[in-house]
C-alpha positions in Angstrom: 129.8 62.8 127.0 132.7 63.8 125.3 130.6 64.0 122.2 128.0 66.4 123.1 131.2 68.9 124.2 133.1 68.4 120.9 129.5 69.8 119.6 128.8 72.3 122.0 132.5 73.9 121.3 131.8 73.2 117.6 128.5 75.5 117.6 129.7 78.0 119.5 132.6 79.1 117.2 130.9 78.5 114.1 128.6 81.3 116.2 131.7 83.6 116.4 133.1 82.9 113.4 129.3 83.8 111.6 129.1 86.7 113.2 132.8 87.9 112.5 132.7 87.1 108.9 128.7 89.4 108.7 130.5 92.3 110.5 133.3 92.0 108.3 131.0 91.9 105.4 128.7 94.9 106.7 131.3 97.0 107.2 133.2 96.8 103.2 129.3 97.6 102.1 128.4 100.8 104.4 132.2 101.8 104.6 131.2 101.7 100.1 128.1 103.3 100.3 129.5 106.4 102.6 127.7 105.4 105.5 128.7 105.0 109.5 125.9 102.8 110.0 123.9 100.1 107.8 120.5 101.3 109.8 120.5 104.6 110.2 119.0 106.5 113.1 118.9 104.7 116.6 122.2 103.7 116.0 123.8 107.2 115.1 121.6 108.7 118.7 123.6 105.4 120.8 127.1 106.0 119.2 126.8 110.1 120.0 125.6 109.0 123.7 128.4 106.7 123.6 130.7 109.0 122.7 130.3 111.8 124.9 130.4 109.5 127.6 133.3 108.1 126.9 134.5 111.7 126.8 133.2 112.5 130.3 130.3 115.2 128.7 127.1 115.7 129.8 124.8 112.5 128.9 122.4 113.9 126.0 122.3 114.9 122.8 120.8 116.9 120.0 119.9 120.4 120.5 118.3 121.9 123.3 120.0 119.2 124.8 117.6 116.1 125.5 118.8 114.2 129.1 116.3 111.5 129.2 115.9 110.3 125.6 117.7 107.1 125.7 118.6 104.9 128.9 122.1 104.6 129.7 122.6 100.2 128.8 123.7 100.2 125.4 125.8 103.3 125.0 127.9 102.6 128.6 128.7 99.2 126.6 129.9 101.1 123.2 132.0 103.7 125.3 132.9 100.6 126.9 134.3 99.1 123.3 135.1 103.4 122.2 137.9 103.3 125.9 139.3 99.9 124.8 139.5 99.4 120.8 139.0 103.2 120.1 136.3 105.6 118.2 135.7 102.5 115.5 132.3 101.1 114.5 133.6 98.5 113.3 135.6 97.5 116.6 132.7 98.2 118.0 130.8 95.3 115.5 133.3 92.5 117.1 133.0 93.2 119.8 129.4 93.0 118.9 129.8 89.7 117.8 131.2 88.3 121.1 128.0 89.4 122.9 125.7 88.0 120.1 127.9 84.6 120.9 127.0 85.1 124.0 124.0 85.0 123.9 124.3 81.7 121.9 126.1 80.1 124.7 123.2 81.5 127.6 120.4 80.1 125.5 122.5 76.7 125.7 122.7 77.1 129.1 118.8 77.4 129.5 118.1 74.7 127.6 120.6 72.8 129.7 119.2 73.8 132.9 115.4 73.2 132.1 115.9 69.8 129.4 119.5 68.2 128.8 123.1 68.9 126.3 121.3 67.6 123.4 118.8 69.5 123.6 120.9 72.5 124.4 123.1 71.7 121.9 120.1 72.4 119.7 118.8 75.5 120.9 121.9 77.0 120.6 122.8 75.4 116.6 119.5 77.0 115.5 120.5 80.6 116.9 123.8 80.3 116.3 123.0 80.1 112.4 119.7 82.1 112.0 120.2 84.7 109.5 118.4 87.2 111.0 120.3 86.6 114.5 123.8 86.9 112.5 122.7 89.9 110.6 121.2 92.1 113.6 124.1 90.6 116.6 126.3 92.7 114.8 124.9 96.2 113.9 124.8 99.3 116.6 121.8 98.4 117.4 120.4 97.3 121.4 119.0 94.3 120.4 121.7 92.1 121.1 123.0 93.3 124.4 119.2 93.6 125.6 119.0 89.4 124.4 121.8 89.1 126.7 120.4 91.2 129.9 117.0 89.5 128.8 118.4 85.7 128.9 120.1 86.0 132.0 116.8 87.3 133.8 115.7 83.9 132.6 118.3 81.8 133.6 118.0 83.4 136.9 114.1 83.5 137.3 113.9 79.2 136.2 116.6 78.7 139.5 113.6 80.8 141.6 110.5 78.9 140.6 111.4 75.3 139.0 114.4 74.5 141.7 113.5 73.7 144.7 113.1 76.1 147.9 116.1 77.1 149.3 117.3 79.7 152.0 118.9 81.3 149.6 115.2 81.7 147.7 115.4 85.7 149.1 118.9 86.7 147.4 117.8 84.9 144.5 115.1 87.0 143.6 115.8 90.2 145.0 118.7 89.5 142.2 116.1 88.9 140.0 114.9 92.4 140.8 118.1 94.3 140.0 119.6 91.9 136.5 116.0 93.1 135.6 116.2 96.4 136.0 119.7 96.6 134.5 118.2 95.4 131.7 115.1 97.7 131.5 118.3 100.4 131.2 118.8 99.0 128.0 115.4 98.8 126.3 113.2 100.3 128.9 110.0 98.3 127.7 111.3 95.5 129.5 110.1 96.8 132.8 107.1 94.9 132.6 108.9 92.0 133.3 109.3 92.8 136.7 105.4 92.5 136.7 105.2 89.2 134.8 108.0 87.6 136.7 106.4 88.1 140.4 103.2 86.9 138.8 105.5 83.6 137.6 106.6 83.3 140.4 103.7 83.8 142.5 101.9 81.3 140.0 105.0 78.4 139.9 106.9 79.0 142.7 107.5 75.8 144.7 107.8 77.3 148.1 104.7 78.5 150.9 102.2 81.3 149.5 103.3 83.7 151.7 106.9 83.3 150.5 106.1 83.4 146.8 104.3 86.6 147.9 107.5 87.6 149.9 109.9 86.6 146.4 107.8 88.6 144.2 108.0 91.6 146.4 112.2 91.2 146.5 111.6 91.1 142.4 110.1 95.0 142.5 111.9 96.1 145.3 114.9 94.7 143.5 114.0 96.3 140.1 113.9 99.6 141.9 117.2 99.1 143.6 118.1 99.2 140.3 117.0 101.9 138.6 116.6 104.5 141.0 120.7 105.4 140.8 119.8 106.2 137.2 115.6 108.3 138.4 117.8 110.6 140.9 119.9 111.7 138.0 117.4 112.4 135.9 115.8 113.9 139.2 118.6 116.4 139.2 118.3 117.5 135.2 115.0 117.4 134.5 113.0 117.9 138.5 111.0 114.9 137.6 111.0 110.9 139.1 111.9 109.3 135.4 113.0 105.6 136.0 113.1 104.8 132.2 113.2 107.4 129.1 111.4 110.8 128.3 110.8 108.7 124.5 107.6 106.4 125.6 105.5 109.6 124.4 106.7 110.1 120.6 107.3 106.3 120.6 103.7 106.3 121.7 102.3 108.6 119.6 104.8 107.3 116.6 102.2 104.2 116.5 98.7 106.4 117.5 97.9 109.0 114.9 95.7 109.5 112.4 99.0 109.2 109.4 100.6 106.1 111.5 101.1 103.0 109.1 102.2 100.1 111.9 105.8 101.5 111.2 108.1 104.0 112.6 108.3 107.3 110.8 109.3 109.7 112.9 109.4 112.9 111.1 106.3 114.6 112.9 108.8 115.5 115.6 110.6 117.8 112.7 107.2 119.3 111.9 105.9 120.0 115.0 109.5 120.9 116.8 107.7 121.3 119.7 111.8 120.7 121.6 112.5 124.7 120.5 109.6 125.7 122.5 109.1 122.8 125.3 111.1 121.1 128.2 111.5 117.3 127.5 109.5 116.4 129.6 106.6 118.4 127.7 106.9 117.4 124.4 107.1 113.5 126.2 103.7 114.4 128.2 102.3 116.4 125.4 102.4 113.4 122.3 101.4 110.9 125.4 98.1 112.6 125.7 97.6 113.1 122.0 98.2 109.1 121.3 95.3 108.8 123.7 93.4 111.4 122.4 93.4 109.3 119.0 92.9 105.6 120.7 90.0 107.6 122.4 88.4 109.2 119.1 89.5 106.4 116.5 88.6 103.1 118.5 88.8 101.0 115.4 91.6 102.2 113.3 92.7 101.6 116.7 91.8 97.9 117.1 93.0 97.7 113.2 96.4 98.9 113.8 97.3 96.9 116.4 96.9 93.9 114.6 98.8 95.7 111.6 101.9 95.9 114.1 100.8 92.4 115.6 101.7 91.3 111.4 105.1 93.2 111.2 106.1 91.3 114.7 105.3 88.0 113.5 106.8 89.0 110.0 108.7 85.6 108.9 111.1 87.9 107.0 112.3 91.5 106.7 109.5 94.2 106.7 112.2 97.3 107.2 111.8 99.2 103.0 114.8 98.2 101.5 115.9 94.5 103.3 112.3 93.2 102.9 111.7 91.0 98.9 114.3 88.8 97.4 115.5 85.2 97.4 116.8 86.3 101.0 113.0 86.5 101.8 111.9 83.7 101.0 114.4 82.0 102.4 113.8 83.8 105.9 109.4 82.4 105.5 110.9 79.1 104.4 113.5 79.4 108.0 110.6 80.8 110.2 107.7 78.5 109.2 109.5 75.2 110.4 111.0 77.2 113.5 107.0 77.8 114.3 105.9 74.4 113.5 109.1 72.9 115.8 107.8 75.0 118.4 104.5 74.6 118.7 105.3 70.9 118.9 107.3 71.1 122.0 104.5 73.3 124.0 102.2 70.9 122.5 104.3 68.1 124.1 105.4 70.2 127.1 101.2 70.7 127.6 101.6 69.4 131.2 105.0 71.2 132.5 103.5 74.6 132.1 106.0 76.4 134.2 108.3 76.0 131.4 106.2 76.8 128.8 105.1 80.0 130.1 109.3 81.0 131.2 109.9 81.0 127.7 106.8 82.2 125.6 106.0 84.9 129.0 108.5 87.6 126.9 107.5 86.9 123.2 104.3 87.7 124.2 105.0 90.6 126.7 106.8 92.1 123.8 104.6 91.1 121.3 101.5 93.1 123.3 103.7 96.3 123.8 104.5 96.1 119.9 101.0 96.4 119.1 100.5 98.9 121.0 103.8 101.2 119.4 105.2 100.8 116.4 106.0 96.9 114.9 108.9 94.9 113.7 110.3 91.6 113.2 113.2 93.9 114.9 111.5 93.7 118.6 111.1 89.7 118.0 114.8 88.9 117.5 115.6 89.3 121.3 112.9 86.9 122.1 113.5 83.9 119.5 116.4 83.4 122.5 114.4 81.5 124.5 111.6 80.4 121.6 114.5 79.0 119.8 114.7 76.2 123.0 111.0 75.0 122.1 111.4 74.4 118.7 114.9 72.8 120.0 113.1 70.5 121.7 110.6 70.4 119.2 113.3 68.5 116.8 114.4 66.4 119.7 111.3 64.7 120.0 111.0 64.6 115.6 114.4 62.4 116.1 113.8 60.6 118.9 110.2 59.5 117.2 112.2 58.9 113.7 114.8 56.8 115.0 112.0 54.7 117.0 110.2 53.7 114.1 112.9 53.1 112.1 114.7 51.0 114.9 110.8 48.8 114.9 110.9 48.6 110.8 114.3 46.8 111.1 113.0 44.9 113.7 110.6 43.9 111.1 112.4 43.5 108.3 115.0 41.3 110.8 111.7 39.3 112.1 110.3 38.8 108.2 113.5 37.4 107.2 
C-alpha cells in the first residue's frame, strides 16, 4: 500500500513537472517568434473575452460585437487567472499546467473507482507522460479545462450507474446534469452528453425502470438549470433563447461546403463579411442553412468528407499545418499504436462488463460522430483520451499479470527439472 501511494505521488509530481517545463519551453519559443500564442486564432478570442470579463465590460468580441460566439466557461477561467496573476499569458499557461495535472488526478480517481490502485496508477502515468497531452494542456485553449469537466461528469455518472442504488440517486442524477451543463459552457458539443448519459442510466442503472427513468429526467433537468442563466442572458442581448452559442452555423459550414477539406478554414467569414450586414443570430442561421443545402445536393461528397474528418480525428500524429511530420510524428505513431492495442485488449477482457466499457468509450464515440459532421482534428480527440487511458491501463495490467504467471510457471518448470 505504501509503495502504491509513493507511486501515485511520484506520477502526479512528474505530470506537473513535465507540464511546467512545456509551458516554459513554449513561452520561450513564442516570445522568440514575436507572437502571443503558439496556436493563434481561438486563443486570441478566448484571451480577449477574458480581458473583457476581468475588466467588467460587456461579454462580446469583434466589431460589430458578437455576444454569443463563445460560451463563457473557458474565458471565465482565464479571467480568474488575470485577476489573481495579472495579464500574463505565461502565468495562465502555468495555471493550465495545474489544470492538466488535475486531469491526470481525476483519471486516477475514475480508474480506482472502476478497478484498483495499480490500474489507476498506470492510467495516470499514461496521460501524465503522453507527449500530446503535455503540449496541449498548457495551451490557451479550452481542451484541458474541458477535459477536467468531462472527467468530473464521468465520475458522477459512474457513481450513478455502477454503485448500488441509494436514497440519494435523485440528487446525484440532478447534480450529474448540472455538471454536464457547466461543462457544456466550456465546450458546447458536450450538450449531447445529457442525452447519452441519460441513455446509459436507462440501460445500465441498477434501480427499477421507473427510478432509472426519473434519474434520466433529472439529468436533463439539471443540465437545463445550469444553462438557463446563460440562455437568459443571451435572450436579453439577442432576443433569442440560445443555450449554447451562435457559432454552430459557421462551424457546420466550415466542414460542409464545396471547398471543405475536413480541416478548419474560416476564411469564408472574411470573404462573405456577413456580420457587417446581418445580426449574429441571422448569420448563424444563414450558414447552417447553406451547410444543409450542401448536404442535400452533394450527399456523396458529404460522406467522403465524413471519412476524411474521421481520419483526422483518429490520426496518431499531429495534423495541423506546421506541426505534422518529422521524428516527433513517428514517435507519436509508435505511442498511439501501442496505446490503441492496449485499449482493445482492455475492451476484450471487459466484454462481459459492458457498462464500464460504455462509460469510458461513449465520450470518444460521441465526439467522433460530432467531428465527422463538423471538422476533424486530433485536437478534438485529446480530451477523450483520459477515459480511454483507463482501458489501456487495464490492458497493460492484464499483460503484466500474464507475463508474471508465465515467468513463475517457467521458473517452477525449471526447478522441477533440476
